[in-house]
C-alpha positions in Angstrom: 0.0 0.0 0.0 1.4 3.8 -0.8 1.7 6.0 2.1 -0.5 8.9 2.2 0.7 11.5 -0.4 -0.7 14.3 0.3 0.7 14.0 3.9 4.2 13.4 2.7 4.0 16.0 0.2 2.8 18.5 3.2 5.8 17.0 5.6 8.4 17.0 3.1 7.6 20.6 1.8 7.1 22.1 5.4 10.7 20.5 6.1 12.5 22.5 3.5 11.5 25.6 3.7 11.7 25.5 8.0 15.3 24.9 6.7 18.2 26.3 5.0 18.0 23.3 2.7 18.2 25.0 -1.2 19.9 23.1 -3.5 18.1 21.0 -6.4 19.1 17.6 -8.2 18.4 17.0 -11.7 18.9 13.3 -12.5 18.5 12.4 -16.5 18.8 8.3 -17.4 19.9 9.5 -20.9 23.3 10.5 -22.7 23.5 14.2 -23.5 22.9 13.8 -26.9 18.9 12.8 -26.6 16.1 15.1 -27.5 14.8 14.2 -23.7 18.1 15.5 -22.5 17.9 18.4 -24.2 14.7 19.3 -22.8 15.5 17.9 -19.4 18.5 20.2 -19.3 16.5 23.2 -20.3 14.6 22.5 -17.4 17.3 22.5 -15.2 18.4 25.9 -16.5 14.8 27.6 -15.4 15.4 26.4 -12.1 19.2 27.6 -12.3 18.3 30.8 -13.3 15.3 31.6 -10.5 18.5 31.4 -8.5 18.5 27.5 -7.0 21.9 26.1 -7.0 21.0 22.7 -9.5 23.5 20.0 -9.8 22.9 18.2 -13.4 23.6 14.6 -14.0 23.5 12.7 -17.2 25.7 9.9 -18.9 28.1 11.8 -21.0 29.1 10.1 -24.5 32.5 9.9 -25.6 33.5 12.8 -27.5 30.8 14.8 -26.6 31.5 17.7 -24.4 30.1 18.4 -21.2 27.2 20.7 -20.8 28.0 24.1 -18.7 25.3 27.0 -17.8 25.7 29.3 -14.1 24.2 28.2 -11.3 24.6 24.5 -12.5 27.5 21.6 -10.7 27.3 19.3 -14.2 28.3 15.4 -13.3 28.5 13.8 -16.2 29.2 9.8 -16.1 31.4 9.6 -19.6 30.9 6.1 -21.4 31.7 4.7 -24.8 29.0 3.6 -27.2 29.9 -0.3 -25.7 29.0 0.7 -22.4 32.6 1.8 -20.4 31.8 4.6 -17.7 33.9 6.5 -15.7 32.3 9.3 -13.4 33.5 13.0 -14.4 32.6 16.2 -12.7 32.5 19.8 -14.0 31.7 23.0 -12.1 30.3 25.1 -14.8 33.1 24.6 -17.1 33.4 26.2 -20.3 32.9 24.2 -23.2 36.2 23.7 -24.9 35.5 20.9 -27.4 35.0 20.7 -31.2 32.2 19.7 -32.6 34.1 18.6 -35.5 36.0 16.5 -33.0 32.4 14.9 -31.8 31.8 13.8 -35.1 35.0 12.1 -35.8 33.8 9.7 -33.0 31.8 7.0 -35.0 29.4 5.7 -32.8 28.7 1.9 -32.5 25.2 0.4 -31.3 25.6 -0.5 -27.4 25.1 -4.1 -26.6 22.5 -5.1 -24.1 25.0 -6.1 -21.5 27.1 -2.9 -22.0 23.7 -0.8 -21.7 23.0 -2.7 -18.7 26.8 -1.7 -17.3 26.4 1.7 -18.1 23.3 2.1 -16.6 24.0 0.4 -13.6 27.6 2.1 -12.9 25.7 5.2 -13.7 23.0 4.2 -11.0 25.6 3.7 -8.4 26.8 7.1 -9.0 23.7 8.7 -8.9 23.0 7.0 -5.4 26.0 8.5 -3.9 25.2 11.9 -4.9 22.0 11.3 -3.7 23.0 10.6 -0.8 25.9 13.0 -0.5 23.7 15.7 1.4 20.2 16.7 1.9 18.0 18.3 -1.4 14.8 20.6 -1.3 13.6 18.5 -4.4 14.9 15.9 -7.3 13.8 16.1 -10.7 14.2 12.8 -12.7 14.1 12.2 -16.3 12.5 8.9 -17.2 11.4 6.2 -15.1 14.7 4.1 -15.6 16.5 2.7 -12.5 19.8 5.2 -12.9 17.4 8.4 -12.2 14.5 6.5 -10.1 16.8 4.7 -7.0 19.0 7.9 -6.8 15.7 10.2 -6.2 13.9 7.2 -4.1 17.2 7.1 -2.0 17.2 11.5 -2.0 13.2 11.1 -1.0 14.3 9.2 2.3 16.4 12.1 3.1 12.7 14.6 3.0 13.7 15.8 -0.5 10.6 16.5 -2.6 10.8 14.0 -5.5 9.3 14.7 -9.1 9.7 12.5 -12.4 9.5 13.7 -16.0 8.1 11.5 -18.4 8.0 12.7 -22.5 8.0 9.3 -23.9 7.2 5.9 -23.5 10.6 4.5 -24.8 9.9 0.5 -23.8 8.1 1.3 -27.2 11.2 1.5 -29.3 13.0 -2.1 -28.2 11.8 -5.0 -29.9 9.8 -7.7 -28.3 11.3 -9.6 -25.9 12.7 -9.4 -22.2 14.7 -6.0 -22.1 11.0 -4.8 -23.6 8.9 -6.4 -21.1 11.5 -5.4 -18.4 11.4 -1.4 -19.1 7.5 -1.3 -19.8 7.1 -2.5 -16.4 9.3 0.3 -15.2 7.0 2.7 -16.9 4.0 0.9 -14.9 5.1 0.8 -11.4 7.8 3.6 -10.8 5.8 6.8 -11.6 3.5 6.6 -8.5 6.4 6.3 -6.4 6.8 10.2 -7.1 5.3 13.2 -5.3 4.5 14.5 -8.8 5.3 13.6 -12.5 5.5 15.8 -15.2 4.3 15.0 -18.9 3.9 17.2 -22.4 1.1 15.4 -24.6 -2.5 14.6 -23.9 -1.5 10.7 -24.7 0.8 11.0 -21.9 -1.5 12.1 -19.6 -3.8 9.0 -20.3 -1.5 6.2 -19.9 0.0 7.8 -16.9 -3.3 7.6 -15.4 -4.8 4.3 -17.2 -1.7 2.3 -16.7 0.8 3.9 -14.7 -1.9 4.4 -12.1 -0.7 8.4 -11.1 -3.7 10.1 -9.5 -4.8 13.2 -11.6 -3.8 15.6 -8.8 -0.4 14.5 -8.9 0.5 15.1 -12.6 1.3 18.3 -14.2 1.7 19.2 -18.3 5.0 21.0 -18.5 4.9 22.2 -22.2 7.7 20.9 -24.5 9.9 24.7 -24.9 12.0 26.2 -26.8 15.5 27.5 -26.1 14.8 31.1 -27.1 18.0 32.6 -25.5 19.9 31.0 -28.2 17.8 32.3 -31.1 18.0 35.7 -29.6 21.8 36.0 -29.2 23.6 37.4 -32.0 24.0 35.1 -34.5 27.8 33.4 -34.4 28.6 32.4 -38.2 28.0 29.0 -38.7 31.1 26.6 -38.8 33.5 27.4 -41.8 32.6 23.4 -43.4 29.0 23.8 -43.3 28.8 27.8 -44.2 30.2 26.4 -47.2 27.8 23.4 -48.1 25.0 25.5 -47.3 26.3 28.8 -49.6 26.6 26.8 -52.3 22.9 25.2 -53.0 19.3 26.0 -51.4 20.1 24.1 -48.1 16.8 21.6 -46.3 18.1 20.7 -42.7 16.8 17.9 -41.3 17.3 17.9 -37.4 17.1 15.0 -35.1 18.2 12.5 -32.7 19.9 9.6 -34.9 19.0 7.3 -31.9 16.9 4.0 -31.6 14.2 6.5 -31.8 14.8 7.6 -35.2 12.7 7.2 -38.4 15.0 9.2 -40.7 15.6 5.9 -42.7 12.0 5.9 -43.2 12.1 9.1 -45.4 15.6 9.1 -46.7 14.4 7.3 -50.0 11.9 9.8 -51.0 14.5 12.4 -50.3 16.9 11.0 -52.3 14.2 11.0 -55.1 13.5 14.7 -54.3 17.4 15.7 -54.3 17.3 14.1 -57.6 15.0 15.9 -59.4 16.1 19.5 -57.5 19.6 19.9 -58.4 20.7 22.9 -56.9 19.2 21.2 -53.7 21.1 20.0 -50.5 20.3 18.0 -47.5 22.0 19.1 -44.2 21.5 16.4 -41.5 22.1 17.5 -37.4 22.6 15.4 -35.2 24.3 12.4 -33.3 23.5 9.3 -32.2 24.0 5.5 -32.5 22.6 5.2 -35.9 24.7 7.8 -37.6 27.1 5.6 -38.9 24.4 3.5 -40.4 22.7 6.4 -41.9 25.7 8.0 -43.7 26.2 4.6 -45.2 23.0 4.3 -46.8 23.0 7.8 -48.3 26.6 7.3 -49.5 24.8 7.5 -52.9 23.6 11.6 -52.4 27.7 11.8 -52.3 27.9 15.9 -51.7 24.4 16.4 -52.2 24.1 15.6 -48.2 26.2 16.7 -45.2 25.7 14.5 -42.1 27.1 17.3 -39.3 27.0 14.9 -36.5 26.7 16.8 -32.9 26.6 20.3 -33.3 27.1 22.7 -30.5 23.3 24.1 -29.3 24.7 27.8 -29.2 25.2 27.6 -33.2 22.3 25.9 -34.6 20.4 29.3 -34.9 22.9 30.5 -37.0 23.3 27.1 -39.1 19.4 27.2 -39.6 19.3 30.5 -40.6 22.0 29.5 -43.8 19.1 26.8 -44.4 16.3 27.3 -47.0 13.8 24.9 -45.5 13.3 22.7 -42.2 12.2 19.2 -42.6 10.3 16.9 -40.0 9.4 13.3 -40.2 8.1 10.7 -37.7 6.3 7.8 -38.4 2.7 7.8 -37.9 1.1 6.6 -34.9 2.2 3.9 -32.3 4.8 5.2 -29.5 5.6 8.6 -31.8 1.7 9.7 -30.4 3.5 9.8 -27.3 5.9 12.8 -28.8 6.2 16.2 -29.0 8.4 17.5 -32.0 10.9 19.8 -30.5 12.6 20.6 -33.8 9.2 21.9 -35.3 9.6 24.5 -32.6 13.2 25.5 -33.2 12.9 25.4 -37.3 10.0 28.4 -36.5 12.1 30.0 -33.2 15.0 30.2 -36.3 12.2 32.1 -39.0 12.8 28.8 -41.0 9.9 27.7 -43.3 8.6 24.0 -42.3 7.5 20.7 -43.9 6.6 17.7 -41.8 4.1 15.0 -41.9 1.4 15.5 -39.7 2.4 13.2 -36.7 3.0 13.5 -32.8 1.9 17.0 -32.0 2.7 18.3 -35.5 -0.5 19.5 -36.1 -0.5 21.7 -33.4 1.5 24.0 -36.0 -0.8 23.5 -38.8 -1.1 27.0 -39.1 2.3 28.2 -39.0 4.2 25.0 -41.1 2.6 23.1 -44.2 1.7 19.4 -43.4 2.1 16.5 -45.6 2.5 12.6 -45.8 3.3 12.0 -48.9 7.0 12.0 -51.3 4.5 14.9 -53.7 3.4 16.5 -50.8 6.7 17.1 -49.5 8.0 18.1 -52.5 5.3 21.1 -53.4 6.0 22.4 -49.3 9.8 22.2 -49.7 9.9 23.7 -53.2 7.5 26.8 -52.1 10.1 27.1 -48.9 12.8 27.5 -50.9 11.0 30.0 -53.4 10.3 32.0 -50.5 6.4 31.6 -50.8 5.8 31.0 -46.9 7.2 33.7 -45.2 4.5 35.4 -43.9 3.0 32.1 -41.9 7.1 31.3 -41.1 7.3 35.0 -39.4 3.7 34.1 -37.2 4.6 30.9 -36.1 8.0 32.3 -34.7 5.9 34.9 -33.3 3.7 32.1 -31.5 6.5 30.2 -30.3 8.2 33.0 -28.6 5.0 34.2 -27.1 3.8 30.6 -25.8 6.8 28.3 -25.4 9.8 29.9 -24.4 11.5 28.4 -21.4 11.8 31.5 -19.3 7.4 31.8 -19.6 7.4 27.6 -18.3 9.5 29.1 -15.9 6.3 29.2 -13.0 5.3 25.7 -13.7 8.6 24.1 -13.6 9.6 25.7 -10.0 5.8 25.1 -9.1 6.2 21.6 -9.5 9.2 21.1 -7.8 7.6 23.2 -4.5 10.0 26.4 -5.4 7.4 28.9 -4.7 9.7 30.8 -2.4 12.6 33.0 -3.4 15.8 30.9 -3.8 
């Protein structure tokens, strides 16, 4: 039987308010190059910008830079793609890594054993951090062991614990033991938390009906956009990308190229579209375990396509502005209906016309982007975008994103779910 949650919440809040405990712990179950990790990092930045000291823990793949932001103590747990892990800590460290260097390291798909070892070691490191001091609140990303078990350890010390569920990860595993195990975590662990955040309505339904989370503990935190980086003075794109976008009308496809990627579904159509438009090129921004696979599959396009690999987020706005259109695709239905498309938001924030298929929450942006579900429709939409015919609706979309989805505008909800309603 679960404890009386309302009483538990009240005791934790009273203990935190009546003490000088102010530190907030963010525990990500994923690696730094995941889309979910980007969302979670931005939520941590919101909390730090509000004056609360934050410690942020995540798995850090080899070759990728540690994150840095004022007020955040970053704890990376470096690992190879095969699961080797050794702890590393950086406190507001400057980012001196080169995106090109990160791209030089071919990501190898992790074995099940290697991944399990990485998660186990990350869990041990996370529990040590959770037990190292009293925490006012802990925010965990995903109901997975290396986020949940440290959070539960912190809860025993009086911390308010909150979980963010932004996807149903088990849906991406093939049938078998691993899928059943991850699904059991998603069904059992969310109700152990004081509050659970989500970003789309289907996730709310799942969390209530399948995971048994009481509705009063659920809170919608929409998928936001880091408008600070888009509002900052634009630095030029990296020279190799500037050369690519400068010689042709470039369509950009931005996505994490991990196990959830559907880029392979649409790559053949994009190859045929490029064959009919000799003055177009395709720039793929994203890192992940399938990067090498997609490079090999697209080799026939030669210099018409460029895989940029990992690119520092601060450079993304300038890169997007050097392109003529943004393209996004997710396989319709299935697990993707639980996702919110961050890339459409970022394309619009950069003022880039968008063509996408009607999947996930893309239809919510139908007033500002062109939706199509087949190759002829994508080609027409991209041609109009490259020709500058979508400027007015794109400008309206940019304004919509700025007014409703900036992370700074979502700050009150994030602070509230963590119980940080007093001045830090």
